[in-house]
C-alpha positions in Angstrom: 54.7 149.3 98.7 56.2 146.2 100.9 59.6 145.5 99.6 61.0 142.4 99.3 59.1 140.1 101.9 62.1 138.0 102.7 63.8 140.8 104.6 60.4 142.6 106.1 59.9 143.4 109.8 56.8 144.5 111.4 56.1 145.8 114.6 52.3 146.4 115.4 50.6 148.1 118.1 53.2 150.6 118.2 51.4 153.5 120.4 51.7 156.7 119.1 50.3 160.2 120.3 48.8 162.5 118.1 51.0 165.2 118.9 54.2 163.1 117.6 52.8 162.4 114.9 52.1 166.5 114.5 55.5 167.7 115.5 57.5 164.7 115.5 59.4 166.0 118.5 58.1 163.8 120.9 59.7 160.4 121.8 58.0 157.3 120.8 56.3 155.8 123.5 55.1 158.8 124.9 52.3 158.7 127.1 49.1 161.2 126.1 45.9 161.8 127.6 44.4 162.4 125.1 43.1 159.4 122.4 45.7 157.4 121.2 45.7 155.9 117.8 47.7 153.1 115.9 49.8 152.7 112.9 51.5 149.8 111.4 55.1 151.1 110.8 56.5 148.5 107.6 60.8 148.6 107.6 63.0 146.5 104.8 66.1 145.6 106.0 68.4 144.9 103.0 71.3 143.1 101.9 73.6 145.7 102.6 72.3 145.4 106.2 70.2 149.1 106.0 66.5 149.6 107.1 64.3 151.4 105.0 61.0 152.8 105.8 58.2 151.3 104.1 55.0 152.2 105.2 53.1 153.6 107.9 49.4 152.5 107.8 46.8 152.5 110.1 46.8 149.3 112.4 44.6 147.0 113.2 44.0 146.4 116.9 43.4 143.0 118.9 40.8 143.1 121.5 41.5 140.6 124.0 38.5 139.9 126.3 38.0 138.2 129.7 36.8 135.0 128.0 40.2 134.8 126.2 38.2 135.0 122.7 39.7 137.7 120.4 38.2 140.2 118.5 39.6 142.4 115.7 38.4 146.0 115.1 39.6 149.2 112.9 41.5 151.5 114.6 38.3 153.9 114.7 36.8 152.1 117.0 39.9 152.2 119.5 38.4 154.9 122.2 35.2 152.1 123.1 37.3 148.8 122.8 40.2 149.9 124.6 37.6 150.1 128.2 37.0 146.3 127.2 40.8 145.4 127.5 41.7 143.1 130.6 44.1 144.1 133.6 47.0 141.6 132.6 46.8 142.8 128.8 47.3 146.2 130.4 50.3 145.3 132.6 51.7 143.7 129.0 51.2 147.1 127.3 52.9 149.3 129.8 56.0 146.9 130.3 56.1 147.0 126.4 55.9 150.7 126.2 58.4 151.0 129.1 60.9 148.7 127.0 61.0 150.3 124.0 61.0 154.0 125.7 64.1 152.5 127.2 65.3 151.0 124.1 64.7 154.2 122.1 67.0 156.1 124.9 69.8 154.3 124.5 70.0 154.3 120.8 69.7 157.6 120.7 72.4 158.5 123.0 74.7 155.5 121.4 73.8 157.2 118.0 74.6 160.8 119.5 77.9 159.6 121.1 79.1 157.6 118.1 78.3 160.1 116.3 80.7 162.3 117.9 83.6 159.8 118.2 82.8 159.0 114.8 83.6 162.6 113.4 86.7 162.9 115.9 88.3 159.4 114.7 87.1 158.3 111.1 89.4 161.1 109.3 92.1 160.3 111.3 92.3 156.7 110.6 92.2 157.5 106.7 88.6 156.7 106.6 87.0 159.7 106.1 87.4 159.7 102.9 85.4 155.9 102.4 82.6 157.7 105.0 82.6 161.0 103.1 81.8 159.3 99.5 79.4 157.3 100.9 77.4 159.8 102.6 78.0 162.3 99.5 76.4 159.7 97.1 73.5 159.5 99.3 73.2 163.3 99.9 72.7 163.2 95.8 70.3 161.1 96.1 67.9 162.5 98.4 69.0 166.5 97.3 69.3 167.6 100.9 72.2 168.9 102.9 71.3 167.1 106.1 72.0 163.5 104.0 75.5 163.2 105.9 74.0 163.5 109.1 71.4 161.3 108.0 73.8 158.4 106.7 75.5 158.1 109.8 72.1 157.9 111.7 71.1 154.7 109.5 74.6 153.8 109.5 74.7 153.9 113.1 71.3 152.4 113.6 72.1 149.6 111.4 75.1 148.8 113.7 72.7 148.9 116.5 70.8 146.6 114.9 73.2 144.1 114.1 75.0 144.1 117.4 71.5 143.1 118.6 71.2 139.9 116.3 74.6 139.2 117.0 73.9 138.0 121.0 74.6 134.5 119.9 73.8 131.1 122.3 77.4 130.0 123.2 75.9 126.7 124.3 75.6 125.5 120.7 78.4 123.4 120.2 79.9 125.2 117.3 79.9 128.2 119.6 81.3 125.8 122.9 84.3 124.7 120.1 85.2 128.1 119.9 85.1 129.6 123.4 87.4 126.6 123.9 90.1 128.4 121.6 92.2 131.3 121.2 94.5 130.0 123.3 97.6 132.4 124.0 99.7 129.1 125.2 99.8 126.2 123.2 98.3 122.7 124.1 101.9 120.9 123.3 104.0 124.2 125.2 104.2 121.7 128.4 102.0 118.7 129.2 101.6 120.0 132.4 98.8 123.0 133.7 97.7 125.1 136.1 100.7 126.0 139.2 103.1 123.4 136.9 102.7 125.4 134.0 103.7 128.4 135.8 106.5 126.7 137.8 108.3 126.5 134.4 107.7 130.0 133.6 108.9 130.8 137.1 112.0 128.8 136.5 112.6 130.4 133.0 112.5 133.9 135.1 115.1 132.6 137.3 117.1 131.9 134.5 116.2 134.9 132.3 116.0 137.3 134.9 119.0 140.7 135.2 118.6 142.3 138.4 115.1 141.2 139.6 113.6 141.6 136.7 112.5 140.2 132.9 113.1 142.6 130.2 110.9 142.7 127.3 113.3 140.8 125.1 113.2 137.8 127.1 109.4 137.5 127.3 108.7 135.4 124.8 111.5 133.0 125.7 110.4 132.9 129.2 106.2 132.0 128.6 107.4 129.9 126.0 106.6 131.6 122.7 110.5 131.4 121.5 109.5 130.9 118.2 106.9 133.6 117.8 108.8 136.3 119.3 107.2 139.6 117.4 103.9 138.1 118.5 105.1 137.6 122.2 106.4 141.3 122.2 103.1 142.5 121.2 101.2 140.7 123.9 104.0 142.1 126.3 103.3 145.8 125.1 99.3 145.0 125.0 99.1 143.6 128.9 101.3 146.9 130.0 98.7 148.7 128.1 95.8 147.6 130.3 97.7 148.6 133.6 98.7 151.9 131.9 102.4 151.8 131.2 104.8 151.3 128.8 107.8 149.5 130.3 110.6 147.4 129.0 111.2 145.1 132.5 108.9 143.7 134.6 109.7 141.9 138.1 108.3 138.5 139.1 105.1 139.8 140.5 103.9 141.5 137.2 105.0 138.6 135.3 102.9 136.2 137.3 100.1 139.1 136.7 100.7 138.4 133.0 100.6 135.0 132.9 97.3 135.1 134.7 96.0 136.9 132.1 96.9 134.6 129.7 96.2 131.4 130.7 93.1 132.6 132.0 90.4 129.9 131.1 87.7 132.5 130.3 87.0 133.6 126.1 85.9 136.7 127.6 89.1 137.8 129.0 91.3 136.0 126.3 89.0 138.3 123.6 89.7 140.9 125.2 93.4 140.7 125.5 93.6 139.7 121.4 91.7 143.0 121.0 93.9 145.0 122.9 96.9 143.8 120.7 95.2 145.1 118.1 93.6 148.5 119.6 97.3 149.8 119.9 96.0 153.5 120.1 93.2 152.0 123.2 90.6 154.3 121.6 87.9 150.5 122.2 88.0 150.4 118.0 89.6 148.5 115.5 90.7 150.0 111.9 91.2 148.2 108.8 95.3 149.6 109.4 95.7 147.9 112.7 93.8 144.4 111.3 96.1 144.6 108.3 99.3 144.8 111.2 97.6 142.2 113.1 97.7 140.0 110.0 101.6 140.4 109.1 102.2 139.7 112.7 100.2 136.5 112.5 101.9 135.8 109.3 105.5 136.2 110.4 104.8 134.0 113.4 103.3 131.1 111.4 105.9 131.5 108.7 103.6 132.4 105.6 105.2 134.4 103.8 102.6 134.9 101.1 100.1 135.9 103.2 102.3 138.7 104.7 102.2 140.0 101.2 98.2 140.2 101.3 98.2 141.2 104.4 96.5 144.8 103.0 94.1 143.1 100.6 92.6 140.5 103.6 92.3 143.7 106.2 90.0 144.9 103.8 87.9 141.7 103.4 87.9 141.7 107.5 86.2 145.0 107.3 84.0 144.6 104.5 82.7 141.8 106.7 82.5 143.2 109.5 82.1 146.8 108.7 79.1 147.1 106.1 78.0 150.2 107.6 81.8 151.5 106.2 81.8 153.8 109.4 85.8 152.8 109.2 86.0 150.8 112.5 85.2 147.6 114.3 84.3 146.5 117.9 85.1 143.8 120.2 81.7 142.4 119.8 82.2 142.3 115.8 85.3 140.5 116.7 83.9 138.1 118.7 80.8 137.6 116.2 83.6 136.2 113.5 85.0 134.5 116.1 81.8 132.2 116.7 80.7 132.0 113.6 83.9 131.2 111.5 82.7 127.5 111.6 79.8 128.4 109.4 82.3 129.6 106.5 84.3 126.7 106.9 82.0 124.2 105.1 84.3 123.1 102.9 86.8 119.9 102.9 85.0 119.0 106.3 85.8 115.8 108.0 84.2 112.8 107.4 80.7 112.5 109.6 79.5 110.2 111.9 76.5 107.7 111.0 74.1 106.9 113.8 74.1 103.3 112.7 77.4 102.5 112.4 78.1 103.7 115.5 75.4 101.7 117.3 77.3 99.0 115.1 80.5 99.8 116.5 79.4 99.5 120.2 80.6 95.9 119.8 83.8 96.7 119.5 83.6 98.5 122.8 82.5 95.5 124.6 84.3 93.8 127.4 86.6 91.1 126.7 88.1 88.2 128.3 91.9 88.1 128.4 91.8 84.8 126.9 89.7 86.5 123.6 92.3 89.0 123.6 94.9 87.0 123.7 93.2 84.9 120.8 91.8 87.7 118.8 95.4 89.2 118.6 97.2 86.1 117.7 94.5 85.7 114.8 94.9 88.8 113.5 99.2 88.8 113.4 98.4 85.7 111.6 96.4 86.9 109.0 98.7 90.1 108.5 101.9 88.3 108.5 100.7 85.1 106.8 103.0 85.8 103.8 105.6 86.7 105.7 105.7 83.8 107.5 105.3 81.2 105.4 108.6 82.6 103.5 111.0 83.4 106.5 109.9 79.9 108.0 110.6 78.3 104.6 114.1 80.1 104.5 115.1 79.5 107.9 114.4 76.0 107.4 116.5 75.8 104.3 119.9 77.5 106.0 119.0 75.3 109.3 118.7 72.1 107.0 122.2 73.2 105.0 123.8 73.6 108.1 122.9 70.6 109.7 123.8 68.9 106.4 127.4 69.9 106.2 127.4 69.9 110.1 126.9 65.9 110.4 129.0 65.4 106.9 132.0 66.9 108.5 131.9 65.1 111.7 132.6 62.1 109.8 135.9 63.8 108.4 139.3 62.4 110.1 140.2 66.1 110.3 136.9 66.4 112.8 139.3 64.8 115.5 141.7 67.0 115.6 139.7 71.2 114.6 136.7 69.8 116.4 133.1 71.5 116.5 134.9 74.8 115.2 135.2 73.1 111.4 131.8 71.7 111.8 130.7 75.1 112.3 132.7 76.9 110.2 131.7 74.9 107.0 128.0 74.7 107.8 128.2 78.3 108.2 129.8 78.1 104.9 126.8 76.3 103.4 124.3 79.0 104.3 126.7 81.9 102.7 126.6 80.2 100.1 122.7 80.1 99.9 122.5 83.2 100.8 124.8 85.0 98.5 122.6 83.9 95.7 119.3 84.6 97.4 120.2 88.4 98.0 120.2 89.1 94.2 116.1 88.3 93.7 114.5 91.1 95.7 116.6 93.0 93.4 115.5 91.7 90.5 113.1 94.8 90.1 112.2 93.5 86.4 111.7 90.6 87.9 109.7 91.0 90.9 107.4 93.5 88.5 106.2 90.9 86.4 105.7 88.5 89.2 103.7 90.7 91.2 101.3 90.7 88.8 100.7 86.6 88.6 99.1 84.6 91.0 102.2 84.1 92.7 101.5 88.3 94.0 98.6 86.6 96.1 101.0 84.5 98.3 104.5 86.1 98.0 105.4 89.5 100.1 106.8 91.0 96.9 106.2 95.2 98.5 108.8 93.7 101.7 111.5 93.0 98.8 113.8 95.4 100.1 113.2 94.3 104.2 113.8 90.8 102.6 117.1 92.0 101.4 118.2 93.7 104.4 117.2 90.6 106.5 119.3 88.3 103.9 121.7 90.6 104.1 122.1 90.3 108.7 122.0 86.6 107.6 125.3 87.2 105.7 127.2 88.7 108.1 126.1 86.2 111.0 127.2 83.4 108.5 130.8 85.5 108.2 131.6 85.7 111.6 130.9 82.4 112.1 132.8 80.9 109.2 135.6 83.4 108.9 135.7 83.4 113.0 135.8 79.5 113.5 138.8 79.4 110.9 140.9 82.1 112.1 140.2 81.9 115.5 139.8 77.8 116.1 140.7 75.8 113.1 143.5 77.4 112.0 145.4 77.4 115.6 144.5 73.8 116.5 146.0 73.1 113.0 149.5 74.8 113.1 149.8 73.2 117.2 149.5 69.5 116.4 152.4 67.5 115.6 154.0 66.2 112.7 152.7 62.5 113.3 149.7 63.9 113.8 149.5 66.1 110.6 150.8 63.5 108.2 148.3 61.0 110.1 145.5 63.0 109.4 145.9 66.9 107.1 148.6 65.1 104.9 146.0 64.7 101.7 144.7 68.1 102.2 147.4 70.4 102.7 150.9 68.8 101.1 153.6 67.2 102.9 155.0 70.1 104.9 153.0 71.2 107.6 151.5 75.0 107.2 152.6 77.7 109.5 149.4 80.5 110.4 150.9 82.4 107.2 150.6 80.5 104.9 147.1 79.6 105.6 146.2 83.5 105.4 148.0 84.0 102.2 146.9 81.2 100.6 144.3 81.8 97.4 141.4 80.7 100.2 142.8 82.9 102.8 143.8 86.2 100.6 140.2 86.0 99.0 138.2 85.9 102.3 140.2 88.4 103.8 139.5 90.5 100.7 135.8 89.9 100.3 135.3 90.5 104.0 136.7 94.3 103.7 134.5 94.7 100.7 131.2 93.3 102.4 132.3 95.2 105.6 133.1 98.3 103.3 129.4 97.9 101.7 127.5 96.7 105.0 128.8 99.8 106.7 127.6 102.5 104.2 124.1 100.8 103.6 123.3 101.5 107.1 120.6 104.1 107.8 123.3 106.7 109.5 125.3 106.8 106.8 123.1 106.6 103.9 120.9 108.9 105.1 123.9 111.4 105.8 122.8 111.6 109.9 126.5 111.3 110.8 128.4 114.1 110.0 131.9 113.7 109.4 134.7 116.1 108.5 135.2 117.6 105.3 137.8 115.1 103.9 135.7 112.3 105.0 132.1 113.8 104.5 132.1 112.0 100.8 131.6 108.5 102.6 128.0 110.0 104.2 125.1 110.4 101.6 123.2 108.0 99.4 126.1 108.1 96.6 128.6 106.4 98.9 125.9 103.6 99.5 125.6 103.5 95.5 128.8 103.4 94.8 130.0 100.7 97.3 127.2 98.2 97.0 128.9 97.8 93.5 132.0 96.2 95.3 129.4 92.7 94.9 131.2 92.5 91.6 134.4 92.3 93.1 132.8 89.8 96.1 130.9 87.6 93.4 134.6 87.3 91.4 136.4 86.7 94.7 133.9 84.1 96.3 133.8 81.8 92.6 137.5 82.1 93.1 137.4 81.2 97.0 134.9 78.1 96.2 137.3 77.0 93.7 140.1 76.6 96.5 138.3 74.9 99.3 140.3 73.5 102.5 139.5 70.0 103.0 137.6 69.5 99.1 139.1 68.4 96.2 137.1 67.1 93.8 135.1 69.7 91.3 131.5 68.4 91.7 131.9 68.7 95.1 132.8 72.7 95.0 129.3 74.1 94.6 129.7 77.3 95.5 128.9 78.1 91.7 126.0 75.7 91.3 124.6 78.1 94.3 125.9 81.6 92.1 125.0 80.8 88.7 121.5 81.2 88.3 121.2 84.4 90.1 123.7 86.1 88.7 122.8 85.5 85.5 119.2 86.9 86.1 120.6 90.0 87.8 123.3 90.5 85.2 120.2 90.3 82.5 118.3 92.3 84.3 120.9 95.3 84.0 122.1 94.5 80.4 118.0 94.8 79.9 118.1 98.2 81.8 120.9 99.2 79.7 119.3 98.9 76.2 115.8 99.3 77.3 117.1 102.9 78.7 119.0 103.3 75.2 115.8 102.9 73.4 113.5 104.7 75.3 114.5 108.2 74.7 112.4 110.8 76.0 112.2 114.4 75.0 112.1 117.2 77.8 108.4 118.8 77.5 108.4 121.2 80.4 110.6 121.7 83.6 109.6 124.0 87.1 111.5 124.5 90.0 109.1 125.1 92.6 109.5 126.5 96.4 110.6 124.1 98.4 113.7 122.9 96.1 111.2 120.6 94.0 112.5 120.1 90.4 109.6 119.1 88.1 110.3 117.2 84.9 107.7 116.5 82.3 108.3 114.4 79.2 107.4 112.8 76.3 106.0 108.7 76.7 107.1 106.1 74.6 104.8 104.0 72.9 106.3 101.1 75.1 106.1 102.5 78.7 102.7 100.7 79.9 102.6 101.6 83.6 100.3 101.7 86.7 99.0 104.5 88.6 101.7 104.3 91.9 104.4 102.5 90.1 107.7 104.4 89.7 110.5 105.0 87.2 114.7 105.2 87.8 116.2 108.7 86.1 119.7 109.3 85.0 121.2 112.6 83.6 124.0 112.0 81.7 125.0 116.1 82.6 125.2 114.9 86.3 126.2 111.9 86.2 126.5 108.9 83.6 126.5 105.8 85.7 124.1 107.3 89.0 120.0 105.9 88.1 117.6 107.0 91.3 114.1 105.9 91.4 111.1 108.9 91.5 107.5 107.7 91.6 105.3 108.8 88.5 103.2 111.7 89.3 101.3 111.3 86.1 98.7 109.5 85.1 98.5 106.1 83.0 95.6 108.1 80.5 98.3 111.3 80.2 100.0 111.6 76.9 103.3 112.3 79.0 105.4 111.0 81.8 106.2 113.4 84.7 108.2 113.3 88.3 108.5 115.3 90.9 111.8 115.1 92.7 112.9 117.2 95.7 116.5 118.2 96.6 118.0 116.0 99.4 121.3 114.6 98.2 124.2 115.9 96.5 122.8 114.2 93.0 119.8 116.1 93.5 121.8 119.1 94.0 123.5 118.7 91.0 120.5 118.0 88.7 118.6 121.1 90.3 121.3 123.2 89.7 122.1 122.1 85.5 117.8 122.5 84.9 118.4 126.0 87.0 121.1 127.4 84.2 118.5 125.9 81.4 115.3 127.8 82.6 113.9 130.7 82.1 112.3 133.4 84.5 108.8 132.7 85.5 105.9 134.9 83.6 103.2 136.7 85.3 100.9 134.5 86.7 102.9 131.4 86.6 104.0 129.6 89.7 107.2 128.2 89.7 110.7 129.9 90.4 112.3 129.0 86.8 110.6 127.3 84.1 111.6 125.5 80.7 109.6 124.3 78.0 110.4 123.4 74.1 110.1 126.9 72.7 113.2 127.6 75.4 116.4 129.0 73.6 118.3 126.7 75.6 118.7 123.3 75.3 117.4 120.9 78.1 120.0 118.7 79.3 119.6 115.3 78.6 117.2 112.6 80.3 117.0 108.9 80.6 114.5 106.5 82.1 114.0 103.0 83.0 111.1 101.1 84.2 108.4 101.5 85.1 108.6 99.4 88.5 106.0 97.8 90.5 105.4 99.6 94.3 102.5 98.9 96.8 100.4 101.4 95.7 99.6 100.4 92.5 97.4 97.5 93.6 94.9 100.7 95.4 92.1 99.3 92.7 91.4 96.4 94.9 89.9 98.5 97.9 86.6 99.8 98.3 87.9 102.8 100.6 91.3 104.7 100.1 93.4 106.6 102.6 96.7 107.9 101.4 98.8 110.0 103.0 101.9 111.9 102.2 104.2 113.8 103.9 105.9 116.4 102.0 107.1 115.4 98.9 105.8 111.7 99.7 102.6 113.1 98.2 104.0 112.2 94.7 102.5 108.4 94.3 99.6 109.1 94.7 99.4 112.1 92.8 99.1 109.6 89.8 96.1 107.4 91.6 94.1 110.6 92.1 94.6 111.8 88.6 93.5 108.3 87.4 90.8 107.8 90.1 89.5 111.4 88.3 90.3 110.2 85.1 88.2 107.0 85.3 85.4 109.2 87.0 85.2 111.2 83.6 84.8 108.2 82.1 81.9 106.8 83.8 79.8 110.0 83.8 80.5 110.0 79.6 79.5 106.5 79.7 76.2 107.4 81.6 75.8 110.2 79.6 76.1 108.2 76.3 73.9 105.4 77.7 71.2 107.7 78.3 71.0 109.6 75.1 71.6 106.1 73.5 68.1 105.6 75.7 66.7 108.6 74.8 67.4 107.7 70.8 66.1 104.3 70.8 63.1 105.2 72.4 62.1 107.8 69.4 63.3 105.4 67.2 61.1 101.9 67.6 63.2 100.2 65.0 66.7 100.1 67.4 67.0 96.9 69.6 70.4 96.8 70.2 71.5 97.7 73.9 74.2 99.6 75.0 76.2 96.7 75.9 76.2 95.5 72.7 77.1 98.5 70.8 80.0 99.1 73.1 81.3 95.0 74.3 84.6 96.1 75.7 83.1 98.5 78.1 85.0 98.5 81.5 83.9 97.7 85.1 82.2 99.4 87.3 85.0 101.6 89.6 85.1 99.4 92.8 86.7 101.8 95.0 84.2 104.1 96.1 85.8 107.1 98.1 89.3 108.1 98.7 90.3 110.3 100.9 94.1 112.1 100.4 95.8 113.8 103.5 98.9 115.6 102.8 101.1 117.0 105.2 103.9 119.0 104.7 105.9 122.3 106.4 106.2 124.8 104.0 103.6 126.9 102.1 105.1 127.0 99.0 104.6 123.1 98.8 101.3 123.4 97.5 102.1 124.8 94.7 103.4 121.6 93.7 100.3 120.3 92.8 98.0 122.9 92.6 96.5 122.1 89.3 95.6 118.8 89.8 93.8 119.6 93.4 92.0 122.1 91.5 90.8 119.7 88.9 89.8 117.4 91.5 87.7 119.9 92.8 86.3 121.1 89.4 85.2 117.6 87.6 84.7 115.5 90.8 80.8 116.0 90.8 80.1 112.9 93.0 82.3 113.8 95.7 84.2 110.8 95.5 87.8 112.0 96.4 88.2 114.1 99.3 91.4 115.8 100.1 93.0 117.4 103.5 95.9 119.6 103.1 98.0 119.7 106.4 100.5 123.0 107.3 102.5 122.0 110.0 104.0 125.8 110.4 100.9 127.0 111.2 100.0 126.4 115.1 97.1 124.2 115.6 93.5 125.9 115.5 93.0 127.5 119.0 96.0 129.1 119.3 95.8 132.9 119.4 98.9 133.0 116.5 96.5 131.5 114.2 93.3 132.5 115.0 93.1 135.5 112.8 94.4 133.5 109.6 91.3 131.2 110.0 88.9 134.0 110.1 90.6 135.1 107.3 90.8 131.7 105.4 87.3 131.2 106.4 86.1 134.5 104.9 88.3 134.3 101.6 86.9 130.8 100.9 83.1 132.6 101.7 84.1 135.0 99.4 86.1 133.8 96.5 86.4 130.1 96.8 89.7 129.6 97.5 92.2 128.9 100.2 94.7 131.5 101.5 97.1 129.6 102.3 96.9 126.9 99.2 96.1 129.1 96.6 93.6 126.0 95.8 89.8 125.3 96.4 90.9 122.6 98.8 90.6 123.6 102.5 94.2 123.8 104.8 94.3 122.6 108.1 96.8 123.5 110.2 99.1 121.6 112.6 99.0 117.7 112.4 95.9 115.6 112.0 94.8 113.7 114.5 95.2 110.4 113.3 93.3 108.7 116.0 89.8 110.6 115.2 91.0 110.0 111.2 90.6 106.5 111.9 87.6 106.4 113.9 85.4 108.4 111.4 86.5 105.9 109.1 85.2 103.0 111.1 82.1 105.0 111.6 81.5 106.2 107.8 82.6 103.2 106.2 81.7 100.2 108.2 82.6 96.7 107.1 84.3 98.2 103.8 87.5 97.0 103.0 89.9 99.9 103.1 93.6 100.2 102.0 95.9 102.6 103.8 99.1 104.0 101.6 101.3 105.7 103.3 104.8 107.5 101.8 107.2 109.4 104.0 109.3 109.4 107.2 109.1 106.4 109.4 107.4 107.7 112.6 104.8 108.1 111.2 104.6 104.4 109.6 104.5 102.8 113.3 101.9 105.1 114.5 99.8 104.2 111.1 100.4 100.7 111.3 99.5 100.3 114.8 96.6 102.2 114.2 95.4 99.7 111.8 96.0 96.9 113.9 93.9 98.6 117.1 91.0 99.2 114.9 91.0 96.2 112.7 90.2 94.6 115.7 86.6 96.5 116.6 84.3 95.6 113.8 84.3 94.1 110.3 86.2 96.8 109.0 89.7 95.8 107.3 92.5 98.8 107.4 95.1 97.0 105.3 98.5 99.0 105.8 101.1 99.6 102.7 104.4 101.9 102.7 106.7 102.5 100.1 110.1 101.3 100.2 112.8 103.1 98.2 
């Protein structure tokens, strides 16, 4: 019996004296003056890392003559052949025997010490039952009373062999990466290192010290671990135990000693400190209970509440991996092995890989270019990226300049110019631009019209994605126009008018202002003055509450005035435009210096835009009334996210990436709020995910919470409700869909979808739509292959699959999609857990690649997250599930290195057209836009950046 050849290990030419075989009491390798015989020992290394003796047979001796030839002889002729052995062979054999003797002696000594320690510690740490059960099982199989001791010997030998194999080569790239890890001081704590870092700690010591000593409770704040106080206290205790002290305060010199140890660049030193943190009883061994404690500590430091609840399960997982011999403890070398080999477990959701061909092609982007070439390429890139915006803004500016110039020179010919001067010309020129801009400002918010136009050829030349930005630009131009118009009238024209003499007034203004010269108050109290001032007040309120400081509640006002901030204040104040436009028409009728009706052109500017906008609002009212929806399911997830799943009206046709407006009459009968559609066009339902961010969403969550029930076992979400719920669900109205930048994703070769928190919602629909298309394509390929096989069998059929299915869809242009989701809370992954698992299960072609990033966890290599990374790797290797997200998608820690991401995209998808879609905070939008600009100049790969605007 040879056992399994895959695990077979053989050591030939082992010297075993005759007496050794007979008595078994002499150690292997003992020399004998009598003749020697050689045996071949066959051992099997089993899957559970135990060694089984398979056979002992006579060995074949290799005779090495002086001429270098080899001759095999049976063992029976070994006496005569041994004389012919060379001197060098004797030396090798002697060295081998000495080495074996030394190894066996050490193994025997280690075995005896280990058995003694095991008997002393295994029972006291609660692991004796497990060892006893294993030894009893072996005893029952062998039928001998000494089987327990035999089991310990086998287990110790197996562990010693594993330790020998675990001597890894630290020069490998994977090991080098791990050796740079296990930091106790985060990289982001201080940009300075070495002495400067100590100076910062020293400064904190002087601030926190009492009577020249730093107390244990202040240690975390002193070294920069304020957010991980429990972890810092365990580190403090471990460093104290290393000095055989248990103190509550330390001096400055002792703090420097502690700091030197935790900032040591040696991996072995840091590993030993980490081991000492876990090994609280200082016996050089870590038990399962101690592993559980450090897992709970790491989970608490990284705000992973769920991981903390499952600490016992994951501690057992680590012991199962590192302690297959079931000795009940692990040692330092085993922890090191796991740390150095963790990258071999993390073979799922790996980052993009470089290709040598693309890398060599990208070298052209690194060549030095002349300053003139840099400036010209930068200018050309700017034109290429912004030509749509440039021509629209240029046309807009030209129209405003033309209108201003026209009125400026028109009134320069009037008699009133001789008295009022250029103040009148400026006011009238600004008034003409105001009419134009007050008409134009409505078009960017005509969402139905823009959604329709972006699907026409006009969408290729007009940047409809920038409609809100253009709306804001027009508003800024209106503010400038109001300042020029009202300021010149109130501060220049009117004072000059009331200061003229009666004779001058009779000559120049008699026909415009009547027989009697008006006073300043007469001018202000007139229809023109009152309507102008009222418009000024309404627009000042609307403009102020629309700024980001008020709209996003960045300004905190006292309680009575707190309602002036937030989205509700912005939304209601913007409806003052109804009053403003009514006043503007009245103001245009009672114009100074204009008396003929056809010269009063305000109503001409406003008629078409106002009618279009009014038509849109009327359409919304009717469409929302006809598009009644029935709520199918409601769920409230961690992070205050409300998920609404509703029936899809038959006439509701949309694309992935679009959004719709939602109204809940139970919350407010007037307010409509936009939300991205998270269901795919192919789904038979509509769904939205709404996060509580303001007054309206807070009230919406409260209303639906009252109609929900507690979750059933195995269901995610805090509260749920569906059609079977006894309580009636609130009524919901929808309006849409409306166009968004992400809806054009199909025109790109590669997609980079980046979502921050709830900003992932528009991309979930895209992922589901891509997945549905992938499944359909696979089904079509299967049906085509089935048809071809059937057509080969039946010779009478001559039709092709294309003729059978003339409306077959075109091949999907998008070859790869990469989804990067960055969030701060572990519970956020529950929002789209089903989608991520579905993609992982059905995307056999690897079109979609998903990366989750949890920023609450410290970056990889930080000692506070090291054990979590180990558990994450082990659990996924065994169960295929990520411990953080609960999905098959790996969760990375901290924030992505976006420059590396773009570099890998540039290498892997050289020459492709890459659509970068982002939804989230404006800060990251600037970084991604800048990176797109930088990498677009390095080669033919094209990065096109799009940001969601609400």
